[in-house]
TORKOL-399999 format. One record per residue (C-alpha): residue in one letter; chain; x, y, z. Coordinates in Angstrom, 2 decimals. Each point is the difference from the previous one (the first is absolute). Layout:
BEGIN
+------+-------+---------+---------+---------+
! resn ! chain !       u !       v !       w !
+------+-------+---------+---------+---------+
!    a !     A !       X !       Y !       Z !
...
+------+-------+---------+---------+---------+
//
This chain:
BEGIN
+------+-------+---------+---------+---------+
! resn ! chain !       u !       v !       w !
+------+-------+---------+---------+---------+
!    m !     A !  115.14 !   -8.41 !  -63.18 !
!    p !     A !    3.05 !   -2.19 !    0.85 !
!    g !     A !    0.55 !   -1.15 !   -3.57 !
!    f !     A !    0.98 !    3.63 !   -0.94 !
!    l !     A !    3.27 !   -0.51 !    1.83 !
!    d !     A !    1.07 !   -2.47 !   -2.71 !
!    f !     A !   -0.04 !    2.92 !   -2.53 !
!    i !     A !    1.86 !    2.34 !    2.27 !
!    f !     A !    3.02 !   -2.23 !    0.75 !
!    p !     A !    1.61 !    0.37 !   -3.52 !
!    f !     A !    0.34 !    3.74 !    0.61 !
!    g !     A !    3.13 !    1.56 !    1.55 !
!    r !     A !    3.49 !    1.07 !   -0.91 !
!    q !     A !    1.70 !   -2.98 !   -1.56 !
!    e !     A !    3.22 !   -0.45 !   -1.94 !
!    h !     A !   -1.61 !   -2.84 !   -1.92 !
!    a !     A !   -3.74 !   -0.48 !   -0.34 !
!    r !     A !   -1.47 !   -2.69 !    2.28 !
!    d !     A !   -3.39 !   -1.48 !   -0.30 !
!    f !     A !   -0.70 !    2.57 !   -2.70 !
!    h !     A !   -1.99 !   -2.27 !   -2.30 !
!    f !     A !   -2.47 !   -0.94 !    2.66 !
!    s !     A !   -3.56 !    0.98 !   -0.98 !
!    g !     A !   -3.60 !   -0.88 !    1.03 !
!    f !     A !   -3.47 !    1.03 !    0.82 !
!    r !     A !   -1.61 !   -0.53 !    3.34 !
!    y !     A !   -3.51 !    0.91 !    1.23 !
!    q !     A !   -2.28 !   -0.41 !    3.05 !
!    t !     A !   -3.79 !    0.48 !   -0.17 !
!    r !     A !   -2.26 !    0.43 !    3.02 !
!    l !     A !   -3.48 !    0.99 !   -1.23 !
!    p !     A !   -2.55 !   -2.07 !    1.99 !
!    d !     A !   -0.94 !    1.29 !    3.50 !
!    a !     A !    1.31 !   -3.24 !    1.49 !
!    e !     A !    3.49 !    0.85 !   -1.28 !
!    r !     A !    0.16 !    3.55 !    1.11 !
!    g !     A !    3.43 !    1.18 !    1.00 !
!    l !     A !    1.12 !    2.83 !    2.31 !
!    q !     A !   -2.58 !    2.83 !    0.29 !
!    v !     A !    1.27 !    3.54 !    0.47 !
!    p !     A !   -2.77 !    2.45 !   -0.84 !
!    e !     A !    2.31 !    3.01 !    0.56 !
!    l !     A !    2.20 !   -1.22 !   -2.88 !
!    g !     A !   -2.93 !   -1.15 !   -2.14 !
!    w !     A !    0.68 !   -3.72 !    0.54 !
!    s !     A !   -3.18 !   -2.05 !    0.16 !
!    g !     A !    1.85 !   -3.35 !   -0.15 !
!    r !     A !   -1.60 !   -0.92 !   -3.31 !
!    d !     A !    2.71 !    0.54 !   -2.54 !
!    y !     A !    2.38 !   -1.56 !   -2.40 !
!    k !     A !    3.76 !    0.31 !   -0.15 !
!    l !     A !    2.42 !   -0.82 !   -2.74 !
!    c !     A !    3.68 !    0.56 !   -0.64 !
!    y !     A !    2.24 !   -0.65 !   -2.93 !
!    n !     A !    3.19 !    1.31 !   -1.57 !
!    l !     A !    0.86 !    1.14 !   -3.50 !
!    k !     A !    3.16 !    0.95 !   -1.78 !
!    s !     A !    0.80 !    2.34 !   -2.82 !
!    v !     A !    3.06 !    1.44 !   -1.76 !
!    e !     A !    1.05 !    3.65 !    0.43 !
!    r !     A !    2.78 !    2.25 !   -1.23 !
!    s !     A !    3.02 !    0.04 !    2.34 !
!    q !     A !    0.94 !    3.43 !    1.29 !
!    g !     A !    3.66 !   -0.78 !    0.71 !
!    g !     A !    2.75 !   -1.41 !   -2.16 !
!    g !     A !    0.37 !   -3.59 !   -1.16 !
!    e !     A !   -2.88 !   -1.81 !   -1.65 !
!    p !     A !   -2.67 !    2.37 !   -1.42 !
!    w !     A !   -2.88 !   -2.26 !    1.20 !
!    s !     A !   -0.79 !   -1.65 !    3.29 !
!    i !     A !   -2.85 !   -2.20 !    1.18 !
!    r !     A !   -1.92 !    1.37 !    2.96 !
!    q !     A !   -2.56 !   -1.68 !    2.24 !
!    a !     A !   -3.10 !    1.20 !    1.95 !
!    a !     A !   -1.99 !   -1.78 !    2.73 !
!    i !     A !   -3.61 !    0.90 !    0.32 !
!    h !     A !   -2.38 !   -0.60 !    2.91 !
!    h !     A !   -3.68 !    0.88 !   -0.15 !
!    s !     A !   -3.10 !   -0.39 !    2.18 !
!    f !     A !   -3.58 !    1.13 !   -0.57 !
!    d !     A !   -2.85 !    0.04 !    2.50 !
!    v !     A !   -3.27 !   -0.97 !   -1.76 !
!    e !     A !   -2.17 !    1.75 !    2.59 !
!    t !     A !    1.74 !    3.32 !    0.52 !
!    g !     A !    1.85 !    0.29 !   -3.32 !
!    q !     A !    3.25 !    0.61 !    1.86 !
!    a !     A !    2.98 !   -0.90 !   -2.14 !
!    s !     A !    3.68 !   -0.18 !    1.05 !
!    w !     A !    3.07 !   -0.27 !   -2.14 !
!    v !     A !    3.66 !   -0.87 !    0.67 !
!    a !     A !    2.27 !    0.37 !   -2.98 !
!    i !     A !    3.72 !   -0.68 !    0.53 !
!    k !     A !    2.43 !    1.10 !   -2.63 !
!    a !     A !    3.56 !    1.26 !   -0.01 !
!    n !     A !   -0.80 !    3.37 !   -1.54 !
!    q !     A !   -3.00 !    2.31 !   -0.02 !
!    l !     A !   -1.29 !   -0.76 !   -3.47 !
!    l !     A !   -3.26 !   -1.81 !    1.06 !
!    q !     A !   -0.47 !    2.50 !    2.85 !
!    n !     A !    0.01 !    2.92 !   -2.38 !
!    r !     A !   -2.42 !   -1.75 !   -2.39 !
!    i !     A !   -2.44 !   -0.75 !    2.76 !
!    k !     A !    0.19 !    3.64 !    1.19 !
!    s !     A !   -0.50 !    1.25 !   -3.51 !
!    a !     A !   -2.96 !   -2.37 !   -0.59 !
!    t !     A !   -1.75 !    1.05 !    3.32 !
!    g !     A !    0.72 !    3.70 !   -0.28 !
!    s !     A !   -2.44 !    2.72 !   -1.01 !
!    r !     A !    0.84 !   -0.56 !   -3.69 !
!    g !     A !    0.35 !   -3.73 !    0.27 !
!    l !     A !   -2.07 !   -2.84 !   -1.32 !
!    p !     A !   -3.63 !    0.16 !    1.07 !
!    q !     A !   -0.31 !   -3.77 !    0.50 !
!    v !     A !    2.88 !   -0.05 !    2.44 !
!    r !     A !   -0.83 !    3.03 !    2.18 !
!    s !     A !   -3.76 !   -0.67 !    0.31 !
!    f !     A !   -0.91 !   -1.34 !    3.42 !
!    q !     A !   -3.65 !    1.30 !    0.50 !
!    s !     A !   -1.57 !   -3.44 !    0.19 !
!    l !     A !    0.89 !   -3.65 !    0.56 !
!    d !     A !   -0.06 !   -0.91 !   -3.67 !
!    r !     A !    2.16 !    3.08 !   -0.99 !
!    s !     A !    2.54 !   -0.94 !    2.68 !
!    f !     A !    0.07 !   -3.51 !   -1.39 !
!    a !     A !    0.46 !    1.31 !   -3.55 !
!    s !     A !    2.87 !    2.23 !    1.29 !
!    t !     A !    1.80 !   -3.05 !    1.27 !
!    l !     A !   -0.21 !   -1.58 !   -3.46 !
!    a !     A !    1.44 !    3.13 !   -1.64 !
!    t !     A !    2.81 !   -0.09 !    2.52 !
!    h !     A !    0.81 !   -3.64 !   -0.85 !
!    l !     A !    0.21 !    1.14 !   -3.64 !
!    i !     A !    2.62 !    2.61 !    0.86 !
!    f !     A !    2.33 !   -2.68 !    1.47 !
!    s !     A !   -0.86 !   -2.37 !   -2.89 !
!    e !     A !    0.79 !    2.52 !   -2.68 !
!    w !     A !    3.32 !    0.67 !    1.65 !
!    s !     A !    0.89 !   -3.70 !   -0.19 !
!    g !     A !   -0.50 !    0.05 !   -3.76 !
!    e !     A !    2.01 !    3.06 !   -0.78 !
!    n !     A !    3.34 !    0.33 !   -1.80 !
!    w !     A !    0.39 !   -3.72 !   -0.71 !
!    r !     A !   -0.02 !    0.69 !   -3.75 !
!    w !     A !    3.02 !    2.44 !    0.28 !
!    y !     A !    1.81 !   -2.27 !    2.40 !
!    i !     A !   -0.23 !   -2.89 !   -2.41 !
!    n !     A !    1.04 !    2.24 !   -2.85 !
!    f !     A !    3.06 !    0.88 !    2.09 !
!    l !     A !    0.81 !   -3.69 !    0.55 !
!    e !     A !   -0.45 !   -0.75 !   -3.68 !
!    e !     A !    2.18 !    2.88 !   -1.10 !
!    s !     A !    2.71 !   -0.91 !    2.48 !
!    f !     A !   -0.10 !   -3.57 !   -1.06 !
!    q !     A !    0.14 !    0.84 !   -3.72 !
!    d !     A !    2.87 !    2.49 !    0.49 !
!    t !     A !    1.99 !   -2.70 !    1.78 !
!    t !     A !   -0.66 !   -2.95 !   -2.29 !
!    r !     A !   -1.01 !    1.34 !   -3.42 !
!    r !     A !    3.45 !   -0.38 !   -1.43 !
!    a !     A !   -0.15 !   -3.70 !    0.71 !
!    l !     A !   -2.30 !   -0.34 !   -2.98 !
!    s !     A !    2.66 !    1.32 !   -2.47 !
!    p !     A !    3.41 !   -1.33 !    0.82 !
!    i !     A !    2.75 !    0.25 !   -2.64 !
!    v !     A !    1.54 !   -3.40 !   -0.97 !
!    r !     A !    2.22 !   -0.07 !   -3.04 !
!    t !     A !    0.51 !   -3.12 !   -2.17 !
!    p !     A !    3.52 !   -1.34 !    0.41 !
!    t !     A !    2.40 !    0.77 !   -2.85 !
!    s !     A !    1.11 !   -3.01 !   -1.90 !
!    p !     A !    3.79 !   -0.52 !   -0.26 !
!    i !     A !   -0.49 !   -1.30 !   -3.61 !
!    p !     A !    0.13 !    2.80 !   -2.59 !
!    d !     A !   -3.35 !    0.93 !   -1.36 !
!    i !     A !   -0.84 !   -1.37 !   -3.39 !
!    d !     A !   -2.22 !    1.98 !   -2.20 !
!    r !     A !   -2.79 !   -2.43 !   -0.69 !
!    s !     A !   -2.36 !    2.57 !   -1.56 !
!    p !     A !   -1.22 !   -0.89 !   -3.43 !
!    t !     A !    1.83 !    1.41 !   -3.03 !
!    r !     A !   -1.31 !    3.42 !   -0.90 !
!    q !     A !   -1.79 !   -0.07 !   -3.25 !
!    h !     A !   -1.40 !    2.73 !   -2.20 !
!    t !     A !   -3.69 !   -0.10 !    0.01 !
!    q !     A !   -2.42 !    1.98 !   -1.99 !
!    a !     A !   -3.68 !    0.17 !    0.84 !
!    h !     A !   -2.54 !   -0.50 !   -2.81 !
!    k !     A !   -3.71 !    0.28 !   -0.04 !
!    g !     A !   -1.84 !   -2.57 !    2.03 !
!    l !     A !    2.07 !   -2.54 !    1.93 !
!    e !     A !    2.71 !   -0.67 !   -2.65 !
!    l !     A !    3.65 !    0.57 !    1.02 !
!    s !     A !    3.08 !   -0.36 !   -2.14 !
!    k !     A !    3.33 !   -0.91 !    1.66 !
!    g !     A !    3.31 !    1.12 !   -1.43 !
!    p !     A !    3.38 !   -1.70 !    0.29 !
!    p !     A !    1.77 !    0.07 !    3.32 !
!    a !     A !    1.90 !    3.19 !    0.66 !
!    m !     A !    3.75 !   -0.40 !   -0.27 !
!    e !     A !    1.83 !    1.04 !    3.13 !
!    p !     A !    3.42 !    1.74 !   -0.46 !
!    p !     A !    2.89 !   -2.23 !    0.88 !
!    q !     A !    1.32 !    0.41 !    3.56 !
!    p !     A !    3.65 !    0.51 !    0.65 !
!    p !     A !    1.74 !   -3.03 !    1.49 !
!    p !     A !    0.78 !    0.11 !    3.71 !
!    p !     A !    3.55 !    0.93 !    1.05 !
!    t !     A !    2.44 !   -2.91 !   -0.17 !
!    n !     A !    2.45 !    1.29 !    2.55 !
!    s !     A !   -1.66 !   -1.73 !    2.89 !
!    i !     A !    1.97 !   -2.80 !    1.45 !
!    l !     A !   -2.86 !   -2.15 !    1.27 !
!    p !     A !   -3.75 !    0.17 !   -0.72 !
!    g !     A !   -1.71 !    2.22 !    2.57 !
!    f !     A !    3.23 !    1.67 !    0.97 !
!    h !     A !    0.86 !    3.43 !   -1.43 !
!    s !     A !    3.37 !    1.60 !   -0.30 !
!    m !     A !    0.59 !    3.22 !    1.92 !
!    a !     A !    2.25 !    2.97 !   -0.94 !
!    d !     A !    2.83 !   -1.05 !    2.32 !
!    g !     A !    0.16 !   -3.56 !   -1.27 !
!    m !     A !   -2.04 !   -1.37 !    2.91 !
!    i !     A !   -2.98 !   -2.20 !   -0.63 !
!    e !     A !   -3.41 !    1.03 !    1.20 !
!    p !     A !   -2.10 !   -2.78 !    1.33 !
!    p !     A !   -3.55 !   -0.51 !   -1.29 !
!    q !     A !   -2.73 !    1.95 !    1.85 !
!    s !     A !   -2.86 !   -1.62 !    1.87 !
!    p !     A !   -3.26 !    0.30 !   -1.86 !
!    y !     A !   -1.62 !    1.35 !    3.14 !
!    g !     A !    2.60 !    2.72 !    0.63 !
!    p !     A !    2.51 !    0.11 !    2.94 !
!    g !     A !   -1.55 !   -1.19 !    3.14 !
!    r !     A !   -3.56 !   -0.02 !   -1.43 !
!    p !     A !   -2.05 !   -3.30 !   -0.10 !
!    a !     A !   -2.61 !   -0.98 !   -2.49 !
!    g !     A !   -3.41 !    1.71 !    0.39 !
!    k !     A !    1.48 !    2.70 !    2.24 !
!    e !     A !   -1.82 !    3.30 !   -0.29 !
!    k !     A !   -0.59 !    2.78 !    2.43 !
!    q !     A !   -3.23 !   -1.05 !    1.63 !
!    q !     A !   -2.32 !    1.55 !    2.55 !
!    e !     A !    0.63 !   -2.11 !    3.11 !
!    f !     A !   -1.83 !    0.00 !    3.32 !
!    s !     A !    1.67 !    0.58 !    3.35 !
!    f !     A !   -0.88 !   -1.42 !    3.38 !
!    t !     A !   -1.63 !    3.37 !    0.88 !
!    d !     A !   -2.38 !   -0.45 !   -2.98 !
!    l !     A !   -1.02 !   -3.43 !    1.39 !
!    q !     A !   -0.52 !    1.47 !    3.45 !
!    r !     A !   -2.18 !    2.74 !   -1.61 !
!    i !     A !   -2.11 !   -2.58 !   -1.81 !
!    q !     A !   -0.43 !   -1.99 !    3.18 !
!    d !     A !   -1.04 !    3.15 !    1.86 !
!    i !     A !   -2.60 !    0.87 !   -2.61 !
!    e !     A !   -1.28 !   -3.64 !    0.13 !
!    e !     A !   -0.38 !    0.21 !    3.83 !
!    k !     A !   -1.85 !    3.35 !   -0.28 !
!    a !     A !   -2.37 !   -1.43 !   -2.61 !
!    n !     A !   -0.72 !   -3.10 !    2.13 !
!    a !     A !   -0.68 !    2.26 !    3.04 !
!    a !     A !   -2.30 !    2.24 !   -2.08 !
!    m !     A !   -1.87 !   -3.08 !   -1.33 !
!    l !     A !   -0.67 !   -1.30 !    3.51 !
!    i !     A !   -1.18 !    3.41 !    1.22 !
!    l !     A !   -2.33 !    0.42 !   -2.96 !
!    k !     A !   -1.37 !   -3.43 !    0.67 !
!    s !     A !   -0.50 !    0.78 !    3.78 !
!    n !     A !   -1.66 !    3.32 !   -0.80 !
!    i !     A !   -2.45 !   -1.67 !   -2.41 !
!    t !     A !   -0.84 !   -2.60 !    2.69 !
!    v !     A !   -0.56 !    2.68 !    2.71 !
!    l !     A !   -2.26 !    2.08 !   -2.33 !
!    t !     A !   -1.96 !   -3.07 !   -0.98 !
!    e !     A !   -0.57 !   -1.01 !    3.60 !
!    l !     A !   -0.95 !    3.67 !    0.87 !
!    k !     A !   -2.56 !    0.00 !   -2.86 !
!    q !     A !   -1.34 !   -3.32 !    0.97 !
!    y !     A !   -0.37 !    0.93 !    3.61 !
!    y !     A !   -2.15 !    3.09 !   -0.79 !
!    r !     A !   -1.97 !   -1.99 !   -2.54 !
!    t !     A !   -1.01 !   -2.61 !    2.64 !
!    i !     A !   -0.31 !    2.20 !    3.08 !
!    a !     A !   -3.65 !    0.79 !   -0.66 !
!    a !     A !   -0.78 !   -3.69 !    0.40 !
!    f !     A !    1.30 !   -0.02 !    3.59 !
!    q !     A !   -2.61 !   -0.27 !    2.73 !
!    g !     A !   -0.55 !    3.39 !    1.66 !
!    w !     A !    1.04 !    2.11 !   -2.98 !
!    p !     A !   -2.24 !    3.10 !   -0.05 !
!    s !     A !   -2.55 !   -0.07 !   -2.88 !
!    e !     A !    0.50 !    3.75 !   -0.42 !
!    l !     A !    3.53 !   -0.49 !   -1.17 !
!    t !     A !   -1.12 !   -2.69 !   -2.41 !
!    s !     A !   -2.69 !    2.13 !   -1.63 !
!    h !     A !    1.81 !    3.34 !   -0.02 !
!    c !     A !    3.59 !   -1.12 !   -0.73 !
!    k !     A !   -0.59 !   -2.54 !   -2.74 !
!    g !     A !    1.28 !    2.38 !   -2.68 !
!    d !     A !    2.99 !    1.07 !    2.00 !
!    v !     A !    0.99 !   -3.66 !    0.64 !
!    l !     A !   -0.40 !   -0.73 !   -3.79 !
!    r !     A !    2.19 !    2.96 !   -0.95 !
!    f !     A !    2.49 !   -1.05 !    2.60 !
!    e !     A !    0.17 !   -3.54 !   -1.52 !
!    q !     A !    0.37 !    1.37 !   -3.55 !
!    h !     A !    2.80 !    2.30 !    1.06 !
!    l !     A !    1.86 !   -2.80 !    1.81 !
!    t !     A !   -0.47 !   -2.21 !   -3.04 !
!    s !     A !    1.53 !    2.65 !   -2.24 !
!    i !     A !    3.04 !    0.26 !    2.34 !
!    e !     A !    0.32 !   -3.82 !    0.09 !
!    n !     A !   -0.03 !   -0.11 !   -3.78 !
!    d !     A !    2.72 !    2.57 !   -0.29 !
!    l !     A !    2.06 !   -1.85 !    2.56 !
!    q !     A !   -0.55 !   -3.32 !   -1.81 !
!    m !     A !    1.22 !    1.59 !   -3.22 !
!    q !     A !    3.12 !    1.21 !    1.71 !
!    h !     A !    0.41 !   -3.48 !    1.52 !
!    s !     A !   -0.13 !   -1.41 !   -3.52 !
!    r !     A !    2.77 !    2.46 !   -1.10 !
!    i !     A !    2.15 !   -1.06 !    2.87 !
!    e !     A !   -0.44 !   -3.67 !   -0.87 !
!    t !     A !    1.02 !    0.73 !   -3.64 !
!    l !     A !    3.03 !    2.02 !    1.21 !
!    l !     A !    1.09 !   -2.84 !    2.29 !
!    r !     A !   -0.21 !   -2.52 !   -2.89 !
!    l !     A !    2.03 !    2.37 !   -2.16 !
!    i !     A !    2.53 !    0.53 !    2.82 !
!    a !     A !    0.44 !   -3.76 !    0.36 !
!    d !     A !    0.54 !   -0.51 !   -3.76 !
!    r !     A !    2.35 !    2.97 !   -0.30 !
!    k !     A !    1.91 !   -1.05 !    3.15 !
!    s !     A !    0.66 !   -3.44 !   -1.54 !
!    l !     A !    1.26 !    1.69 !   -3.12 !
!    v !     A !    2.23 !    2.28 !    1.99 !
!    e !     A !    1.42 !   -2.94 !    1.91 !
!    c !     A !    0.67 !   -1.78 !   -3.31 !
!    l !     A !    1.76 !    3.15 !   -1.38 !
!    d !     A !    1.99 !    0.27 !    3.14 !
!    h !     A !    0.99 !   -3.67 !   -0.31 !
!    f !     A !    0.93 !    0.63 !   -3.62 !
!    a !     A !    2.10 !    3.01 !    1.05 !
!    s !     A !    1.84 !   -2.07 !    2.52 !
!    q !     A !    0.73 !   -2.69 !   -2.63 !
!    k !     A !    1.03 !    2.71 !   -2.39 !
!    a !     A !    2.42 !    1.47 !    2.56 !
!    n !     A !    1.47 !   -3.38 !    0.59 !
!    m !     A !    0.33 !   -0.55 !   -3.75 !
!    t !     A !    1.67 !    3.36 !   -0.38 !
!    k !     A !    2.50 !   -0.93 !    2.73 !
!    l !     A !    0.63 !   -3.31 !   -1.73 !
!    y !     A !    0.46 !    1.57 !   -3.40 !
!    g !     A !    2.41 !    2.47 !    1.56 !
!    i !     A !    2.07 !   -2.74 !    1.41 !
!    l !     A !   -0.07 !   -1.92 !   -3.31 !
!    d !     A !    0.88 !    3.14 !   -1.90 !
!    s !     A !    2.90 !    0.68 !    2.31 !
!    q !     A !    1.30 !   -3.53 !   -0.43 !
!    n !     A !   -0.50 !    0.24 !   -3.79 !
!    t !     A !    1.85 !    3.34 !   -0.07 !
!    g !     A !    2.90 !   -1.50 !    1.94 !
!    n !     A !    0.12 !   -3.02 !   -2.32 !
!    m !     A !   -0.13 !    2.23 !   -2.99 !
!    q !     A !    2.80 !    2.17 !    1.28 !
!    r !     A !    2.18 !   -3.03 !    0.67 !
!    m !     A !   -0.76 !   -1.33 !   -3.51 !
!    t !     A !    0.76 !    3.37 !   -1.49 !
!    a !     A !    3.35 !    0.23 !    1.75 !
!    d !     A !    0.89 !   -3.55 !   -1.03 !
!    m !     A !   -0.96 !    0.65 !   -3.59 !
!    h !     A !    2.00 !    3.31 !    0.01 !
!    e !     A !    3.00 !   -1.86 !    1.22 !
!    i !     A !   -0.49 !   -2.65 !   -2.69 !
!    a !     A !   -0.32 !    2.71 !   -2.62 !
!    i !     A !    3.31 !    1.62 !    1.19 !
!    k !     A !    1.85 !   -3.36 !   -0.11 !
!    t !     A !   -1.50 !   -0.67 !   -3.49 !
!    k !     A !    1.30 !    3.35 !   -1.12 !
!    q !     A !    3.46 !   -0.74 !    1.34 !
!    e !     A !    0.03 !   -3.39 !   -1.61 !
!    t !     A !   -1.05 !    1.49 !   -3.28 !
!    i !     A !    2.89 !    2.46 !    0.05 !
!    s !     A !    2.46 !   -2.77 !    0.79 !
!    m !     A !   -1.39 !   -2.11 !   -2.86 !
!    r !     A !    0.45 !    3.03 !   -2.37 !
!    i !     A !    3.63 !    0.48 !    1.09 !
!    i !     A !    0.72 !   -3.76 !   -0.47 !
!    t !     A !   -1.73 !    0.08 !   -3.41 !
!    f !     A !    2.16 !    3.10 !   -1.06 !
!    v !     A !    3.25 !   -1.65 !    1.20 !
!    t !     A !   -0.86 !   -3.16 !   -1.83 !
!    l !     A !   -0.72 !    1.92 !   -3.20 !
!    c !     A !    3.30 !    1.74 !    0.29 !
!    f !     A !    2.05 !   -3.23 !    0.29 !
!    l !     A !   -1.95 !   -1.95 !   -2.47 !
!    p !     A !    1.91 !    1.18 !   -3.20 !
!    g !     A !    3.30 !   -0.75 !    1.59 !
!    t !     A !   -1.22 !   -3.45 !    0.88 !
!    f !     A !   -1.05 !   -0.58 !   -3.55 !
!    i !     A !    3.49 !    1.15 !   -1.29 !
!    s !     A !    1.95 !   -2.04 !    2.56 !
!    v !     A !   -2.08 !   -3.07 !   -0.88 !
!    g !     A !    0.54 !    0.54 !   -3.69 !
!    v !     A !    3.80 !    0.46 !    0.43 !
!    f !     A !    0.09 !   -3.10 !    2.23 !
!    l !     A !   -1.83 !   -2.04 !   -2.65 !
!    v !     A !    2.41 !    1.19 !   -2.74 !
!    c !     A !    3.06 !   -0.92 !    2.12 !
!    c !     A !   -1.46 !   -3.38 !    0.74 !
!    s !     A !   -0.60 !   -0.53 !   -3.72 !
!    m !     A !    3.57 !    0.97 !   -0.94 !
!    k !     A !    1.41 !   -2.24 !    2.67 !
!    r !     A !   -2.07 !   -2.88 !   -1.25 !
!    q !     A !    1.34 !    0.55 !   -3.54 !
!    n !     A !    3.56 !    0.06 !    1.13 !
!    i !     A !   -0.46 !   -3.23 !    1.81 !
!    v !     A !   -1.45 !   -1.66 !   -3.12 !
!    n !     A !    2.57 !    1.45 !   -2.48 !
!    p !     A !    3.19 !    0.58 !    1.94 !
!    g !     A !    2.22 !    0.68 !   -3.07 !
!    s !     A !   -2.23 !    2.32 !   -1.83 !
!    r !     A !    1.71 !    2.81 !    1.75 !
!    h !     A !    3.49 !   -0.75 !   -1.57 !
!    s !     A !   -1.02 !   -0.66 !   -3.48 !
+------+-------+---------+---------+---------+
//
């Protein structure tokens, strides 16, 4: 069947998967005598047969290092001769898992419905059981693989739900705005009696040796500048916070891509199984279909359909889980990007506050040096004024005496001028 080559091309050693998500179901039916194909009696080929091919994918544990899970594919080709009951199978897979299962099912202790070929209807029922082996493989391990994706995603992004952001400290001193404590005494019912406000002990006055408000004197006479309310080099709202690196974003993107690939594979598996079930449901209506198979294999076909329906339901449930995970990844990814943007802004603000603090520190140091120089000059001038005052106080009595003597002399001279002969009488 030429269409089977489409399912073989994705196989091969590849560095990166190519055409890996291709999937489909092909069939060819030749039941009427007018449509007979090649007849080879030695091989049990009557020319009246049907052929179908499809591919399925499943997830398996990885044997080597790296990721613990890997998605594997299998291509299936099957033909069944409706006259001789001759069935042929071609199953292509990278390892021997399906081969071992087929051998185990057809062995002496295998499944009776798989290894029974005594009649035409039993051969047909065996083909249905073989399809179920491949179908069951396609529905295995998806639960554990999705659990692995969910755990990896949560481990990478769970801390995004609880970042630590501290409220900025106000530079204004806190004022106790709590109500005055009062003595209360509970009584029966809802009555409460309130006592007078409690008297707080007087607080000692602040030290008065500071030169300027906000500046404090140090032991060596230097002046300590006021401290920033956020601390040296620390901006408002700065708190050690769980940040995300670029590696975390890459890991989230990798999980999202794996989830998208799993969702597509689950959907393609469901489509293939649905088409397979629909084909066997309608094949009895084809012209030339043996009535023996219709009457004797009706229960086998029904069980086959029910089993495929069960596998489809399980795959559909896993598909819904993947959809939920993808929505959660999209929301959490947006949150992580917002936190990353916030962290970038916070880093820029930290740098800006560092520059501002450096400038403020330099300005404060210059102001401290200037004020220290002013204080030294003021001290020197105070000493000079004290010396001048002392000298002045020392010469002040002599000044008073000299002024008094001078006034007496002036008075006597004035009297001599007025009464010139009073001195000889």
